[in-house]
KOLKEKE-304601 format. One record per residue (C-alpha): residue in three letters; x negated, y, z. Coordinates in Angstrom, 1 decimal. Layout:
KOLKEKE-304601
- code;east;north;up
- ALA;X;Y;Z
...
***
This chain:
KOLKEKE-304601
- code;east;north;up
- MET;-130.1;128.6;70.1
- LEU;-132.9;128.8;67.5
- LEU;-132.1;126.9;64.3
- ALA;-134.7;124.8;62.4
- PRO;-135.2;125.8;58.8
- PRO;-133.2;123.8;56.2
- THR;-134.9;120.6;55.1
- PRO;-134.2;119.3;51.6
- ARG;-132.0;116.2;51.4
- ALA;-134.2;113.1;51.5
- HIS;-133.5;109.8;49.8
- SER;-132.0;107.5;52.4
- ARG;-134.6;104.7;51.9
- ILE;-132.1;102.2;53.2
- SER;-131.5;99.2;51.0
- PHE;-127.9;98.5;51.9
- VAL;-127.0;102.2;51.4
- ASP;-128.7;102.8;48.1
- GLY;-127.6;99.5;46.5
- LEU;-123.8;99.7;47.0
- ALA;-122.9;100.5;43.4
- LYS;-124.8;97.6;41.9
- TYR;-122.1;95.1;43.2
- GLY;-119.4;96.8;41.1
- ASP;-115.9;95.4;41.4
- ALA;-116.8;92.9;44.1
- THR;-114.8;93.3;47.3
- ALA;-116.7;95.3;49.9
- LEU;-113.9;96.0;52.5
- VAL;-110.5;94.5;53.3
- HIS;-108.3;96.6;55.7
- ASP;-104.6;96.0;56.4
- GLY;-104.4;93.9;53.3
- GLU;-105.9;96.5;51.0
- HIS;-109.1;95.7;49.1
- PHE;-111.9;98.2;48.4
- SER;-114.5;97.4;45.8
- TYR;-118.2;98.3;46.1
- THR;-117.7;100.8;43.4
- GLU;-114.9;102.5;45.5
- LEU;-117.0;102.3;48.7
- ALA;-120.0;103.8;46.9
- ALA;-117.8;106.7;45.6
- MET;-116.3;107.3;49.0
- ALA;-119.8;107.4;50.6
- GLY;-121.1;109.6;47.7
- ASN;-118.3;112.1;48.3
- VAL;-119.3;112.4;51.9
- ALA;-123.0;112.8;51.0
- ALA;-122.2;115.5;48.5
- GLU;-120.1;117.4;51.0
- LEU;-122.9;117.3;53.5
- GLY;-125.1;119.1;51.0
- GLU;-128.9;119.4;50.9
- ALA;-129.8;120.5;54.4
- ARG;-130.8;117.6;56.7
- ARG;-128.7;117.8;59.9
- LEU;-128.0;115.7;62.9
- THR;-124.6;114.0;62.2
- LEU;-122.3;112.6;64.9
- VAL;-120.1;109.8;63.3
- HIS;-117.1;108.6;65.2
- ALA;-117.3;104.9;64.6
- ALA;-114.3;102.7;63.9
- ASN;-113.7;99.5;61.9
- THR;-112.0;101.4;59.1
- PRO;-113.0;102.1;55.5
- ALA;-113.2;105.9;56.1
- ALA;-115.4;105.5;59.2
- ILE;-117.8;103.2;57.3
- ALA;-117.8;105.5;54.3
- GLY;-118.6;108.4;56.5
- TYR;-121.5;106.6;58.2
- LEU;-122.9;105.4;54.8
- GLY;-122.5;108.8;53.3
- ALA;-124.4;110.5;56.2
- LEU;-127.3;108.0;55.8
- GLN;-127.2;108.5;52.0
- ALA;-127.6;112.2;52.5
- GLY;-130.7;111.5;54.6
- ASN;-129.0;112.7;57.8
- PRO;-130.0;111.1;61.1
- VAL;-126.8;109.6;62.5
- LEU;-125.6;109.7;66.1
- LEU;-123.1;106.8;66.3
- ALA;-120.4;107.0;69.0
- ASP;-117.2;105.0;69.6
- GLY;-113.9;106.2;68.3
- GLY;-112.9;107.6;71.8
- ASP;-114.0;110.9;73.3
- THR;-116.1;109.8;76.3
- LEU;-119.4;108.8;74.6
- ALA;-118.9;111.4;71.9
- ALA;-118.6;114.1;74.5
- ARG;-121.8;113.0;76.3
- LEU;-123.7;112.9;73.1
- ARG;-122.4;116.2;71.9
- ASP;-123.4;117.8;75.2
- ALA;-126.9;116.2;75.3
- TYR;-128.0;116.5;71.6
- SER;-125.8;119.3;70.0
- PRO;-125.1;117.6;66.7
- ASP;-124.8;119.9;63.6
- VAL;-122.0;117.9;61.8
- GLU;-119.2;115.5;62.9
- ILE;-117.4;112.9;60.8
- HIS;-114.0;111.5;61.8
- ASP;-111.6;109.1;60.2
- THR;-108.6;111.3;59.9
- GLY;-105.5;109.8;58.2
- GLY;-107.7;107.3;56.4
- GLU;-110.2;109.8;55.1
- ALA;-113.7;110.7;56.2
- VAL;-113.4;114.3;57.3
- VAL;-116.6;116.3;57.6
- THR;-116.7;119.1;60.2
- GLU;-119.7;121.4;59.9
- LEU;-120.7;123.0;63.2
- ARG;-123.7;124.8;61.7
- ASP;-125.3;125.0;58.3
- ARG;-128.8;124.1;59.5
- SER;-130.1;121.8;62.2
- ALA;-130.4;123.0;65.7
- ASN;-133.2;120.4;66.2
- ASP;-136.4;119.4;64.5
- LEU;-135.7;116.0;63.0
- HIS;-138.5;113.5;62.1
- GLU;-138.5;112.4;58.5
- ASP;-138.4;108.7;59.5
- LEU;-135.4;109.1;61.9
- ALA;-132.3;107.4;60.5
- LEU;-130.0;106.3;63.4
- LEU;-129.6;106.9;67.2
- LEU;-127.8;104.3;69.2
- SER;-126.9;104.2;72.8
- THR;-128.5;101.4;74.8
- SER;-127.2;102.1;78.3
- GLY;-123.8;100.4;77.9
- THR;-121.3;101.9;80.2
- THR;-123.6;103.8;82.6
- GLY;-123.4;107.2;81.1
- SER;-127.1;107.8;80.4
- PRO;-127.9;110.0;77.3
- LYS;-130.9;107.8;76.6
- LEU;-130.9;106.7;73.0
- VAL;-132.9;104.3;70.8
- ARG;-134.5;106.0;67.7
- LEU;-134.3;103.8;64.7
- SER;-136.0;104.4;61.3
- HIS;-134.9;103.7;57.7
- ASP;-137.3;100.7;57.7
- ASN;-135.9;99.4;60.9
- LEU;-132.4;99.2;59.5
- SER;-133.5;97.7;56.1
- SER;-135.8;95.1;57.5
- ASN;-133.5;93.8;60.1
- ALA;-130.5;93.6;57.7
- ALA;-132.7;91.6;55.3
- ALA;-134.0;89.2;58.0
- ILE;-130.4;88.6;59.3
- ALA;-129.0;88.1;55.8
- GLU;-131.8;85.6;55.0
- TYR;-131.4;83.3;58.0
- LEU;-127.6;83.4;57.8
- ALA;-127.8;82.8;54.0
- ILE;-125.2;85.6;53.4
- GLY;-124.0;85.7;49.8
- PRO;-121.5;87.5;47.6
- ASP;-118.8;85.0;48.4
- ASP;-118.9;85.7;52.2
- LEU;-116.3;87.7;54.0
- ALA;-117.1;88.5;57.7
- ALA;-114.4;89.5;60.1
- THR;-115.3;92.4;62.4
- THR;-114.8;91.2;65.9
- LEU;-117.1;93.7;67.5
- PRO;-117.2;97.6;67.6
- MET;-119.1;99.4;64.9
- HIS;-121.0;101.5;67.4
- TYR;-122.4;98.4;69.1
- CYS;-125.7;97.3;67.5
- TYR;-124.5;93.7;67.1
- GLY;-121.3;94.8;65.3
- LEU;-123.2;97.3;63.2
- SER;-125.7;94.6;62.1
- VAL;-122.9;92.5;60.7
- ILE;-121.9;95.5;58.5
- HIS;-125.5;96.1;57.4
- SER;-126.4;92.5;56.5
- HIS;-123.2;91.9;54.5
- LEU;-123.4;95.1;52.6
- LEU;-127.0;94.3;51.7
- ARG;-126.0;91.0;50.0
- GLY;-122.8;92.3;48.3
- ALA;-120.6;90.3;50.7
- GLY;-117.2;91.5;52.1
- LEU;-116.0;92.8;55.5
- LEU;-112.6;92.1;56.8
- LEU;-112.1;95.2;59.0
- SER;-110.2;94.7;62.2
- ASP;-110.2;95.8;65.9
- LEU;-107.9;93.0;67.0
- SER;-108.9;90.5;69.7
- VAL;-109.7;86.9;68.9
- VAL;-106.7;85.9;71.1
- ASP;-104.3;87.9;68.8
- GLU;-102.5;85.7;66.3
- CYS;-102.4;88.6;63.8
- PHE;-106.2;88.5;63.7
- TRP;-106.2;84.8;62.7
- ARG;-103.4;85.3;60.2
- ALA;-105.4;87.9;58.4
- PHE;-108.5;85.7;58.7
- SER;-106.8;82.8;56.9
- GLU;-104.9;84.9;54.4
- GLN;-108.0;86.7;53.3
- HIS;-110.2;83.6;53.3
- ALA;-112.7;85.0;55.7
- THR;-115.9;82.9;56.1
- SER;-117.5;84.1;59.4
- PHE;-117.1;86.0;62.6
- ALA;-119.4;87.1;65.4
- GLY;-118.9;87.1;69.2
- VAL;-120.5;87.9;72.6
- PRO;-120.2;85.4;75.4
- HIS;-116.9;86.7;76.5
- THR;-115.5;86.1;73.0
- PHE;-116.2;82.4;73.3
- GLU;-114.8;82.2;76.8
- LEU;-111.5;83.7;75.4
- LEU;-111.6;81.2;72.5
- GLU;-112.0;78.4;75.0
- ARG;-108.6;79.4;76.6
- THR;-106.8;79.5;73.3
- ASN;-106.1;76.8;70.6
- PHE;-109.2;77.8;68.5
- ALA;-110.4;74.2;68.4
- ALA;-107.1;73.2;66.7
- ARG;-107.1;76.0;64.1
- GLU;-107.3;75.1;60.5
- LEU;-109.9;77.5;59.0
- PRO;-111.1;75.7;55.8
- ASP;-113.0;78.8;54.6
- LEU;-115.0;79.3;57.9
- ARG;-118.7;78.8;57.1
- CYS;-120.6;80.5;59.9
- VAL;-120.0;81.6;63.6
- THR;-122.7;83.7;65.3
- GLN;-123.2;84.5;69.0
- ALA;-125.4;87.2;70.7
- GLY;-124.9;89.9;73.3
- GLY;-126.1;87.9;76.3
- ARG;-126.7;84.3;77.4
- LEU;-123.9;81.9;76.6
- ASP;-123.5;79.0;79.0
- PRO;-125.3;76.0;77.4
- ALA;-122.3;73.8;77.9
- LEU;-120.2;76.2;75.8
- VAL;-123.0;76.3;73.2
- ARG;-122.9;72.6;72.9
- ARG;-119.1;72.5;72.6
- PHE;-119.0;75.1;69.9
- ALA;-121.9;73.5;68.0
- GLU;-120.1;70.1;68.1
- LEU;-116.8;71.7;67.0
- GLY;-118.6;73.4;64.1
- ARG;-120.2;70.1;63.1
- LYS;-116.8;68.4;63.0
- ARG;-115.1;71.3;61.2
- GLY;-117.8;72.0;58.7
- TRP;-119.2;75.4;59.9
- GLU;-122.5;76.3;61.5
- PHE;-123.0;77.9;64.9
- PHE;-125.9;80.3;65.3
- VAL;-127.2;81.4;68.7
- MET;-129.1;84.7;68.4
- TYR;-131.2;86.9;70.7
- GLY;-131.7;90.7;70.3
- GLN;-131.8;94.1;71.7
- THR;-130.9;97.6;70.4
- GLU;-134.5;98.5;70.7
- ALA;-135.2;95.9;67.9
- THR;-132.4;97.3;65.8
- ALA;-130.3;94.2;66.5
- ARG;-131.9;90.7;66.2
- MET;-135.3;89.3;67.2
- ALA;-134.6;85.5;67.3
- TYR;-132.2;82.9;66.2
- LEU;-131.6;79.2;67.0
- PRO;-131.2;77.2;63.8
- PRO;-127.8;75.3;63.9
- ARG;-129.5;71.9;63.6
- LEU;-131.2;72.5;66.9
- VAL;-128.3;74.1;68.8
- ALA;-126.7;70.9;70.2
- GLU;-130.0;69.5;71.6
- ARG;-131.5;72.9;72.7
- PRO;-128.5;75.0;73.8
- GLY;-130.6;77.0;76.4
- ALA;-133.2;78.2;73.9
- ILE;-133.2;81.5;72.0
- GLY;-135.0;79.8;69.1
- LEU;-137.5;81.3;66.7
- PRO;-138.5;84.9;65.8
- ILE;-136.8;86.3;62.7
- ALA;-138.7;86.7;59.4
- GLY;-141.4;89.3;59.8
- GLY;-141.2;89.2;63.6
- ASP;-143.5;87.6;66.2
- PHE;-143.3;86.8;69.9
- SER;-146.0;86.6;72.6
- ILE;-145.8;85.7;76.2
- GLU;-147.8;88.1;78.4
- PRO;-148.2;88.7;82.1
- PRO;-145.7;91.3;83.4
- GLU;-147.1;94.7;84.0
- GLY;-149.0;94.8;87.3
- GLU;-149.8;91.0;87.2
- ALA;-153.0;89.4;86.0
- GLU;-151.8;86.1;84.6
- LEU;-148.8;84.0;83.6
- ALA;-146.7;81.9;86.0
- ALA;-147.6;78.2;86.5
- ASP;-145.0;77.1;84.0
- GLY;-146.4;79.4;81.4
- SER;-143.7;81.9;81.6
- GLY;-144.2;85.7;81.5
- GLU;-142.7;88.7;79.8
- LEU;-141.4;88.2;76.3
- VAL;-143.1;90.8;74.0
- TYR;-141.9;91.3;70.4
- ARG;-143.6;92.8;67.3
- GLY;-142.0;93.4;64.0
- PRO;-140.8;96.0;61.4
- ASN;-137.5;96.3;63.3
- VAL;-139.0;97.6;66.5
- MET;-137.7;101.1;67.2
- LEU;-139.6;104.3;66.9
- GLY;-139.1;104.9;70.6
- TYR;-136.5;106.4;72.9
- ALA;-134.9;109.8;72.9
- GLU;-133.9;111.3;76.2
- GLU;-133.6;115.0;75.1
- PRO;-133.2;116.9;71.8
- GLU;-136.9;117.6;71.5
- ASP;-137.6;113.8;71.2
- LEU;-135.8;113.8;67.8
- ALA;-139.0;115.3;66.3
- LEU;-141.2;112.5;67.5
- GLY;-142.4;109.8;65.2
- ARG;-143.4;106.3;66.3
- THR;-144.3;106.1;70.0
- VAL;-144.1;102.3;70.4
- ASN;-145.5;99.5;68.3
- GLU;-144.2;96.5;70.3
- LEU;-141.2;95.8;72.4
- ARG;-141.6;94.6;76.0
- THR;-138.2;93.1;76.3
- GLY;-138.1;93.0;80.1
- ASP;-137.1;89.3;79.9
- LEU;-139.1;86.4;81.4
- ALA;-139.6;83.7;78.9
- ARG;-141.8;80.7;77.9
- ARG;-142.6;78.9;74.7
- ALA;-141.6;75.2;74.9
- GLY;-143.6;72.3;73.4
- ASP;-141.4;72.2;70.3
- GLY;-142.2;75.9;69.6
- LEU;-138.8;77.3;70.6
- TYR;-138.7;80.2;73.0
- GLU;-136.6;80.1;76.2
- VAL;-135.5;83.1;78.3
- THR;-135.8;82.1;82.0
- GLY;-135.0;85.4;83.8
- ARG;-135.0;89.2;83.7
- LEU;-137.7;91.7;84.8
- SER;-135.7;94.8;83.9
- ARG;-133.0;96.3;85.9
- PHE;-130.4;95.8;83.1
- VAL;-127.8;93.0;82.9
- LYS;-125.1;92.3;80.4
- VAL;-121.6;91.8;81.7
- PHE;-119.0;90.8;79.2
- GLY;-121.4;91.9;76.5
- LEU;-121.8;95.4;78.0
- ARG;-125.3;96.5;79.1
- VAL;-125.3;97.8;82.7
- ASP;-128.2;99.7;84.3
- LEU;-128.4;98.3;87.8
- GLN;-130.4;101.3;89.0
- ARG;-127.8;103.6;87.6
- ALA;-125.0;101.7;89.4
- GLU;-126.9;102.0;92.7
- ILE;-127.3;105.7;92.2
- LEU;-123.6;106.1;91.5
- LEU;-122.8;104.2;94.8
- GLY;-125.3;106.3;96.7
- GLU;-123.6;109.4;95.5
- GLN;-120.4;108.0;97.2
- GLY;-122.3;107.3;100.4
- VAL;-122.7;103.5;99.8
- SER;-126.2;102.0;100.3
- ALA;-126.3;99.1;97.9
- CYS;-128.5;96.7;95.9
- CYS;-127.1;95.5;92.6
- VAL;-128.0;92.2;90.9
- GLY;-126.3;90.5;88.1
- ALA;-125.8;87.7;85.7
- ASP;-124.1;87.4;82.3
- ASP;-120.7;87.0;83.8
- GLU;-120.6;89.3;86.8
- LEU;-122.2;92.2;88.6
- VAL;-122.9;91.5;92.2
- VAL;-123.1;94.5;94.6
- ALA;-124.7;93.8;98.0
- PHE;-124.0;96.7;100.4
- GLU;-124.4;97.7;104.0
- GLY;-122.0;99.8;106.0
- GLN;-118.4;99.9;107.0
- GLN;-116.8;100.0;103.6
- GLU;-114.4;97.2;102.6
- PRO;-115.7;94.9;99.8
- ARG;-112.5;95.6;97.8
- GLU;-113.1;99.3;98.1
- VAL;-116.8;99.0;96.8
- ARG;-115.7;96.6;94.1
- HIS;-113.1;99.1;92.7
- LEU;-115.6;102.0;93.1
- VAL;-118.2;100.2;90.9
- ALA;-115.7;98.9;88.4
- ALA;-114.2;102.4;87.9
- ALA;-117.6;104.1;87.7
- LEU;-119.0;101.7;85.1
- SER;-115.7;101.1;83.2
- LEU;-115.8;97.4;84.0
- PRO;-112.8;95.1;84.8
- PRO;-112.6;94.6;88.6
- GLY;-112.9;90.8;88.0
- ALA;-116.4;91.4;86.6
- VAL;-117.6;92.8;89.9
- ARG;-118.2;91.0;93.2
- ALA;-119.0;93.0;96.3
- GLU;-120.6;91.4;99.4
- ARG;-121.5;93.0;102.7
- LEU;-125.1;92.3;103.6
- ASP;-126.0;94.3;106.7
- PRO;-128.8;95.1;106.9
- LEU;-130.0;94.9;103.3
- PRO;-133.4;93.1;103.0
- ARG;-136.4;95.4;102.3
- LEU;-140.0;95.0;101.4
- ALA;-142.8;96.3;103.6
- SER;-142.9;99.4;101.4
- GLY;-139.3;100.1;102.4
- LYS;-138.0;99.3;98.9
- LEU;-135.0;97.0;98.6
- ASP;-136.0;93.4;98.1
- SER;-133.8;92.5;95.1
- VAL;-135.1;88.9;95.0
- ALA;-134.0;88.3;98.6
- VAL;-130.7;90.0;97.9
- LYS;-130.1;87.8;94.8
- ALA;-130.8;84.7;96.8
- SER;-128.4;85.8;99.6
- VAL;-125.5;86.4;97.3
- ALA;-126.1;83.6;94.8
- THR;-123.1;81.6;96.1
- PRO;-119.9;83.7;96.4
- ALA;-118.5;84.0;99.9
- GLY;-116.2;81.1;100.7
- LYS;-117.5;78.9;97.9
- SER;-119.9;76.1;97.8
- ASP;-121.9;74.4;95.1
- SER;-119.6;71.4;95.3
- ALA;-116.7;73.5;94.1
- ALA;-117.9;73.3;90.6
- THR;-115.7;70.2;89.9
- PRO;-111.9;70.1;90.2
- GLU;-112.1;67.2;92.8
- ALA;-114.2;69.4;95.1
- ALA;-111.7;72.3;95.2
- HIS;-110.5;72.8;98.8
- SER;-108.4;75.4;100.6
- THR;-111.5;77.6;101.5
- ASP;-112.3;77.9;97.8
- LEU;-108.7;78.7;96.9
- ILE;-108.4;81.3;99.6
- ALA;-111.3;83.2;98.0
- LEU;-109.7;82.7;94.6
- TYR;-106.3;84.0;95.7
- ALA;-108.0;87.0;97.4
- GLU;-109.9;87.8;94.2
- VAL;-107.0;87.5;91.7
- LEU;-104.5;89.4;93.9
- ASP;-107.2;91.9;95.0
- LEU;-106.7;91.3;98.7
- ASP;-109.1;91.2;101.6
- ARG;-110.1;87.7;102.3
- GLU;-108.8;87.9;105.9
- ALA;-105.3;88.6;104.6
- VAL;-105.1;85.1;103.0
- THR;-104.6;82.0;105.1
- PRO;-104.3;78.3;104.3
- GLN;-100.5;78.7;104.8
- SER;-100.2;81.6;102.3
- THR;-98.3;81.3;99.1
- PHE;-98.7;83.2;95.8
- VAL;-95.2;84.8;96.2
- GLY;-95.8;85.5;99.9
- LEU;-99.0;87.4;99.2
- GLY;-97.2;89.7;96.8
- GLY;-97.9;87.9;93.5
- ASP;-95.7;89.0;90.6
- SER;-95.2;88.3;86.9
- LEU;-98.1;90.6;86.0
- SER;-100.6;88.5;88.1
- TYR;-98.8;85.2;87.5
- VAL;-100.6;84.3;84.3
- GLU;-104.1;85.2;85.6
- MET;-103.5;83.2;88.8
- SER;-102.1;80.2;87.0
- VAL;-105.1;80.0;84.6
- ALA;-107.6;80.4;87.5
- LEU;-105.8;77.8;89.6
- GLU;-105.6;75.3;86.7
- HIS;-109.3;75.7;86.2
- ALA;-110.1;75.1;89.9
- LEU;-107.8;72.1;90.3
- GLY;-107.9;70.6;86.9
- THR;-104.1;70.7;86.5
- LEU;-101.3;73.0;87.7
- PRO;-99.1;71.7;90.5
- THR;-95.3;72.0;90.1
- GLY;-93.9;75.0;92.0
- TRP;-97.5;76.2;92.8
- HIS;-96.4;79.8;93.3
- LEU;-94.2;78.7;96.3
- THR;-96.7;76.1;97.7
- PRO;-99.0;76.9;100.6
- ILE;-102.6;76.9;99.6
- ASP;-103.6;74.0;101.9
- GLU;-101.0;71.8;100.2
- LEU;-101.9;72.6;96.6
- ARG;-104.3;69.6;96.1
- SER;-101.7;67.1;97.1
- ALA;-98.7;68.8;95.4
- PRO;-97.0;67.0;92.5
- ARG;-98.5;67.8;89.1
- LYS;-96.6;68.9;86.0
- ARG;-96.3;66.2;83.4
- GLY;-96.1;66.2;79.6
- HIS;-95.8;69.2;77.3
- PHE;-93.4;72.0;78.3
- VAL;-92.5;75.6;77.5
- GLU;-92.0;77.7;80.6
- THR;-88.6;79.2;81.0
- SER;-89.7;82.8;81.0
- VAL;-92.0;82.3;78.0
- LEU;-89.1;80.7;76.0
- THR;-86.6;83.4;77.0
- ARG;-89.0;86.2;76.3
- ALA;-89.8;84.7;72.8
- ILE;-86.1;84.5;72.0
- GLY;-85.5;88.1;73.1
- ILE;-88.4;89.4;71.0
- VAL;-87.3;87.5;67.9
- LEU;-83.7;88.7;68.3
- ILE;-84.7;92.4;68.9
- VAL;-87.3;92.5;66.1
- GLY;-85.0;90.7;63.7
- SER;-82.1;93.0;64.4
- HIS;-84.2;96.2;64.1
- ALA;-85.8;94.9;60.9
- GLY;-82.4;94.2;59.3
- LEU;-82.9;90.5;59.0
- PHE;-79.7;89.9;60.9
- LYS;-77.4;91.8;63.3
- ILE;-77.1;90.4;66.8
- LEU;-76.1;93.0;69.4
- GLY;-77.2;92.7;73.0
- SER;-80.4;90.8;72.2
- ALA;-82.3;92.9;74.7
- HIS;-80.3;91.3;77.4
- ALA;-82.5;88.2;76.9
- LEU;-85.4;90.3;78.3
- ILE;-83.2;91.3;81.2
- ALA;-82.8;87.6;81.8
- VAL;-86.7;87.3;81.9
- ALA;-86.8;90.1;84.4
- GLY;-84.1;88.3;86.5
- PHE;-86.0;85.0;86.3
- ASN;-89.2;86.6;87.5
- PHE;-87.3;88.6;90.2
- ALA;-86.0;85.3;91.6
- ARG;-89.4;83.7;91.6
- PHE;-91.5;86.5;93.0
- MET;-89.1;88.7;95.0
- LEU;-86.4;86.4;96.5
- GLY;-88.9;83.9;97.8
- ARG;-90.0;86.2;100.6
- GLU;-88.5;85.4;103.9
- ASP;-89.1;88.8;105.6
- ARG;-86.4;91.3;104.8
- LEU;-88.6;94.4;104.9
- GLU;-91.4;92.7;102.9
- ARG;-88.8;91.6;100.3
- VAL;-87.6;95.3;100.0
- ARG;-91.2;96.6;99.8
- GLY;-92.0;94.0;97.1
- ILE;-89.0;95.1;95.0
- LEU;-90.0;98.7;95.4
- ARG;-93.6;97.9;94.4
- GLY;-92.4;96.1;91.3
- ALA;-90.2;99.1;90.4
- ALA;-93.1;101.5;90.9
- ARG;-95.3;99.5;88.5
- ILE;-92.7;100.1;85.8
- VAL;-91.8;103.7;86.8
- VAL;-95.3;105.2;87.1
- PRO;-96.8;104.3;83.7
- SER;-93.4;104.9;82.0
- VAL;-93.0;108.4;83.4
- ILE;-96.6;109.3;82.6
- TRP;-96.5;108.2;79.0
- ILE;-93.0;109.6;78.2
- ALA;-93.9;112.9;79.8
- PHE;-97.1;113.1;77.8
- ALA;-95.1;112.3;74.6
- PHE;-92.4;114.8;75.5
- LEU;-94.8;117.6;76.2
- LEU;-97.4;117.1;73.5
- LEU;-96.3;114.6;70.8
- THR;-92.7;114.9;69.8
- ASP;-89.5;116.9;70.3
- LYS;-87.3;113.8;70.1
- TYR;-87.3;113.3;73.8
- ARG;-85.6;115.2;76.7
- ALA;-86.8;116.0;80.2
- THR;-84.3;113.5;81.4
- ASP;-86.0;110.8;79.3
- ALA;-89.4;111.6;81.0
- LEU;-87.8;111.3;84.5
- LEU;-85.8;108.1;83.6
- LEU;-82.6;110.0;84.5
- ASP;-81.0;110.1;81.1
- ALA;-78.2;107.7;82.2
- ILE;-77.3;110.0;85.0
- LEU;-78.0;113.5;83.7
- GLY;-77.8;112.9;80.0
- PRO;-74.7;112.9;77.7
- SER;-71.7;111.2;79.2
- HIS;-71.2;108.9;76.3
- TRP;-73.5;106.4;74.5
- THR;-75.8;108.0;72.0
- PRO;-78.7;106.6;69.9
- GLN;-80.9;109.2;71.6
- TRP;-80.8;107.2;74.9
- HIS;-84.4;106.1;74.0
- PHE;-85.4;104.3;77.1
- TRP;-82.2;102.7;78.2
- PHE;-83.8;99.3;78.8
- VAL;-86.4;100.8;81.2
- GLU;-83.9;102.9;83.0
- VAL;-81.4;100.0;83.5
- LEU;-84.2;97.7;84.7
- VAL;-85.4;100.3;87.2
- TYR;-81.8;101.0;88.4
- MET;-81.2;97.3;89.0
- LEU;-84.4;97.0;91.0
- LEU;-83.6;100.0;93.1
- LEU;-80.0;98.8;93.7
- SER;-81.3;95.4;94.7
- ALA;-83.8;96.9;97.1
- ALA;-80.9;99.0;98.7
- LEU;-78.7;95.9;98.9
- PHE;-81.4;93.7;100.6
- ALA;-82.2;96.5;103.0
- ILE;-78.9;95.7;104.5
- PRO;-79.5;92.9;107.1
- ALA;-76.1;91.2;106.5
- ALA;-76.7;91.1;102.7
- HIS;-80.2;89.7;103.2
- ARG;-78.9;87.0;105.6
- ALA;-76.1;86.1;103.2
- GLU;-78.5;85.6;100.2
- ARG;-80.7;83.4;102.3
- ARG;-77.8;81.3;103.5
- TYR;-75.9;81.1;100.2
- PRO;-78.6;81.4;97.5
- PHE;-76.3;80.2;94.7
- ALA;-72.9;81.7;95.7
- PHE;-74.4;85.2;96.6
- PRO;-75.6;86.0;93.0
- LEU;-72.4;84.6;91.5
- VAL;-70.4;87.1;93.6
- LEU;-72.6;89.9;92.2
- VAL;-72.1;88.6;88.6
- ALA;-68.4;88.5;89.1
- TRP;-68.3;92.1;90.4
- GLY;-70.5;93.2;87.5
- LEU;-68.1;91.7;85.0
- VAL;-65.2;93.4;86.8
- LEU;-66.9;96.8;86.2
- ARG;-68.1;95.9;82.7
- TYR;-64.6;95.2;81.4
- ASP;-62.9;98.0;83.3
- VAL;-60.7;95.7;85.5
- VAL;-61.2;98.3;88.2
- GLU;-61.2;102.0;87.2
- LEU;-63.9;103.9;89.1
- GLY;-63.5;107.2;87.2
- ILE;-66.9;107.1;85.5
- THR;-67.9;106.7;81.9
- HIS;-68.3;103.3;80.4
- ARG;-72.0;104.0;79.8
- ARG;-72.7;105.0;83.3
***
């Protein structure tokens, strides 16, 4: 490979990079309770820049919400190096490494930004304006990148900081990944104004996140639509957050009803709710909806940011706008990218675009606000991830599935023709695009509608699959829920073919277990408005008339699990010494065993259900312990990895029986399966559901206290 001649280090020309030191002792970063001043952050970034030296080289930065990763990123920009930003994992980094052959890599290793030099001069020609390369293809695996300049980064950070009124007293919690343009824009805009960043990669449903948010007096957080859907399911509305000043939303269209609810909540609690619109191609943001207008105009994207401008133009290939004045939304401003990069040679290019054709259909309302009414492009955002529909269709075609993909902000819909099962196609797409299966809906549409040219008619496909199979528009309210809707709901949550679910089916009878119990209960409560008592044993067609739960309660398994965790953690932390506390979790397992396994009438199905439950414990446990045994530590034995330490390990109790809880739980499940495989035992339990387990308990106590000598060690 020919190497480009060394290029002297250029000044970064990025306002939030070059101005770090001027904020002195003000807090720049908070991580795990530790505060880093702007002086310290500037020094960390400066050390990285000095280590990179004078030659301008393409630098792959492994992003993470940590001080070292941010210092590494800022240091590379300070050195004038164009940055390839990848997530902290290996998948995207490997694709970028293969496609663009970076010269330097920067990792957060043990809390320090470690620079790894792959060559001392660049393998590529790098344009002088090139500052940052970001992926825009979401999860689809394309190496296509957005080329951003120094001016793009500076101008967009300044515009965002202006309309959010970010100041030195602000502290933003990082709720989004650093390598995602929205998450990165939060970092840029706050560093520009001398504000602080509370670094975290915890979910907004994690109590530890909110504890740190309150303790550190954080003032804002950002979210994609899925973030706010999660907040809706938690007690966010009841949280006391006196320091919260600002909440922002972007990354896809949020349901207008949710927009209104959060705007109203913010009005009552004293914080502002900003709805924003953007694309990576515009660095991050193009428009925002002022908080004073959010409640009355929740479906609008608002006004262009400072320095930016919108126009509505006929889509390519069309002569005029639609009758309602809608057309393609076109944006112009200093934050519009230089252009795309699809191969290393593109890194030498300067500006190739002067405006951004967003691919969105929009119109300008009478009040001057812009509204997005649809999409022209073949991209959709699902849970905040940008998915290339054409790429998804190509991936399916490679697997022999002819399909047309359409989408919305909350799901990807795959219409296909052929003999494949919908569940098979659904899992195929979810795995290929790294999406949760619940975000994909597969519908057989045979034959797929096509235009006269032979191309797939995506408009007709979208109309055909607009209403999910088995659902009607009337199902939007709890009162309209009926057994047909619930059959589709059960099939989706339990990942079953719809034909396998009947009006007489129950959750337990369909193989539901403790792992799917929570998801099913949430979905069912949403569909019915309230959760019926004993719903998991109630046939689907009786759920609407089943008695409802009353008042406030704590479910038995939740309470028992909480007690067990408190006792275990407290004992291990030395707060108190209560032996046998893990047995509370055995009680949880027993409670769920009774609910989900013993409710099955058929003996063989009961045995198969128990074995499936054991397999869901054994398989991930063995894989992880074997990985740790082979590659990470010498503390484990092969018997640990095989969950056979109780049988093949030392004959007496030792502290090295690391996974005794898992082994004991698996052994009990396997013994139970063996017991209920005996027809007489199965019949006895069905006939005497209370006396039968009491006999087993009595026999267990006889063995436990050595009333009967069996000639084996106490431990075994």
